[in-house]
N, C-alpha and C positions, 0 to 999 in steps of 0.2 A: 632472453625473452623475458618481459616483465609479467608479473603474475596475472595481471588483468587480461593479458593476451595469450595466456599459456594455451597449449595445444590439449584438446580432449579427444577421447575416441569417437565423438559425435560428428554427424555429418552437418552440412551447411544449414539445415533446417529440419523440423519435424512437422508432421501433419497431425493435428490433434482437434478433438472437439472442444469448443469453448462454449460457455453457457451465457446467454443473452437474455435480458428482459424482454417480454412482449408488451409493447406500448399499445393499450387498448383505449387510450384517450382519458382514462381515469386515474387519479392519483392512488398508487397502491399504498395501503395502510395496514400496519399490523400493531397489535396491542400486546405488550410484554408485562407479564405478572399482573394482569388486570383482566381476569376471566369474565367478569360481569359485563365488560364492553366488547368481548371478543366477537359478539354477534355483528358488530359494526364494521368489522375488518374487511378490507378488500385486498386479499392477499396477492402478491405478485405472482405471475406465471413466467416460466423461462422456456426457452428452446436452445438446443444445441446446433452449432454450425461448425463445419470443419474449417479450420484456419491453418495457414502456413505460419509457423513460428520460427523465425530466423535465429540462428546462433549469433549472438551479438558480439562474442569474443573477438573475432578478427577486426572489428571496427570499434572496440571498446573505448578508445580514445576520442572518438567523434562524438559520443553521446554527452550533450550538455543540458543543463536545466532550461535555459531559454528556448533551445531549439527543439529538443525532444521531450521535455519535461522530467527527464531522469538523467542520472549519471551512474557510472559503474567504476568503483574504486578499489584499489588495495589499501585496506586500512585495518591492520591488526588491532585487536583490543587487549588490554591488560586484565580483562576479567577472566578469572579462573573458573568460576561456577556461575553460570548465568541465572541459574535458579536461586541463587542466594540474593535475596532482596536488599541485603545490606550492601553487597558489592555493586548492585545495580545502581543504588543510590549514591554511594561514595564514589565510585569509579565511572560506570557507564553513562550517567546523566551528563558528566562533564565532557566525555569523549564525543557523545552525539551533539551536544551543543557546540563544541569547538568545530567539529566537522561541518555542520551546517552552516555555522557563522562564516566559515572560510568559503564554502561553496556559494553562499548567496550574498556575500559582502554585507552582512547584517550587522545592525548595532547591538541587538540583543536577542537572544534565543532562550525560550523557556520550554524545556522538555516536560511533558506532562503525562505521558502514558507509555507503557510497554506491554505488548500483547504477545504472548508465547503460544506457538502453534505446533501440533503433532498430531498424527493419527495413530500413534502407539497408546493403546489404552493404559498400560501400566504407568507410562510417563504422565499422560494426563491425570491420572488419579493421583499420583504422588505429587505433582507439581501445579495442579489446577490449570492446565493449558486448555487451549480451544483447538478445534479442527481447522485445517486450512480451508478458506473460503473459495469455492469453485463457482463463482458467478462474477462477471465482468463488472466492476465497480469502481468508484471514487469516493473516498470516505467522508467527504464534505461537500455541501451546496453553498452557494453564496450566503444563503440565510444561516445555516448551522455553523458556518465558519465564523460569522460575526457573533453569533451566539456563544460560541466557545470562548472568544475573547472576553465577552461579558461574564461568562460563568467562572473563569480562571483568574482573571486580573482584578485588583482592588477597584472598587466601584468608582473612587475618584480619578483612576487612570484609564479606565476601559474606554470611555467615550473618546478622550483625546487620541488614544492609540488607534481607534477606529477611523478617525479623521485622516490618518496618514496611510501610506502603504503598509500592508502587513501580508503575511502568508502563512499557511500551514504546510509543513514539509515532514515527510516521513522517511525513516530508513528501514531497510531490510537486510537482515544478516542470518546465514546458517549458524547454528550452534552445534558444537560437540563433533560434527563430522560433515563432509560435503553432502549437499543436497542432490539426491539421485532421483527419488520418488516425489511426485506431487511438486515439480519445480514452479517457479514464479514467472509469469509472463507479464510484460508491460507493452502498452500501446504507443506507438509514436503519436504524440499529442497533436501534431500537425495533420494527422489523417482523420481526426475525429470530427464528424460534420456537425454543423450548427443544428442544434435541436436533438443531438444524438443521446443525451442523458435523460433519464426519467427519474424525478425525485421521488425516493422511498421514505416514507414517514414510519417511524417506530414510536409508538406512543406509550409512554410510562405514566404513572399516577401523577408525578411531579414534573414531567417535562416531555417534550417531544423532540426526538433526534431525527435528523434527516440526512440521508446519503444519496448519492447519484448512482444509479444502475444504468447500464448502457444497452440501447437496442442495437440490433446487427446492422452493420453496414459492410458492403463488399469492398469498400476502399480502405479498410483499416489495415495497418502494418504492425506486426508483433515481433517482439524480441524476447529471448531468454538468454541465460547464461548457464550452459550445462555444467553439472558437477561444481557448482558454485561452493566455494570453501569458506570456513569460519573467518578467515583473514580478509575476505572480500565483502563489500557492502554496496547496495543500492541505495542512492538518495533520490527522492522523487517529490515533485510538488503535487499537493492535493487541493490547494487553493492559492491564488495570488490576486489580490485586489487591484493590482495595476496591470491592465491588459497590454500595456506598451512593453512589458518585460518578458514577453514571449508566452510559452505554453502555460496556462494557468492550472490545468487538471492533468492527471495521469491515470487513465484507466488501467486496471491491473486485476490479476486473477491467479489462483493456483489452477493448474491442469494436470490431467492424467497423461503422462508422456507414454506412448505406445512402445517406445524402445526400452522402457525401464525393465531391468532384470527382475525375475520373479522374486529373487531372494534379496532385493535391495532394502536397505534399512529405512524405516519410517522418517520422513523429514522432521528435523527439528529447526525452529527458526525463531527469531525475535523481530518484532516490528514496533519501531518507536515513533512517537508523534511529538511535534514541537510547534509553538507558536513562534513566528519569526517577525521581528520589528526592524524598521529601517529609520 
């Protein structure tokens, strides 16, 4: 049996609460490190809805980026210590770029960010990591995806690149041990309704970032991969400028699995982001 289809102790699905933004018709706005503007904020509000999250392992080979927005792969890394920034730069950047390039059939891939997450306070303090995000979201909007190309690519190249197809693709990998607590769930992109996303603005002094958060819909279909191991990886699209290439966005979230043992280790994971050009 392949690693991506390995058996686990879990049942075919779990029932868990996922947190969705409430769409009140106004653009939610948050100010970051800008206290004098904080009074102008229109903070987002969320509500939890019980959702059935299916074990994706039995159909692991069926998930593709065009059809679902994500794929699940066996892809061991040569990185020994993911908290070593030198190893990330020298080894993992190239691994992620090659993986995404092969999955997308891309001409060029530019890896630009790695975000490490855990709920373990000691690890957070030692390695400057973040908490898992427990709200259904997609990291880029059409506006912010284009802005990311302008921010990261040379001025003389950015506009030409924006005239052609481009995408932003992310990978998600457990590190150090299998993920049991706060696993990662992804939505089948074909089930996201038109108008299901709400653009959330995070305003800084020098720029405005924008992400999509999702309002609740009863037709959403969710998957996760229980006991996902460090040699396994998820690849998922968070923006694709060409709608003819299938699902352009992948809503995702961490969640509290009610079947998690009380003594389970805190999740450790790395999420990487890349610009993809064709």
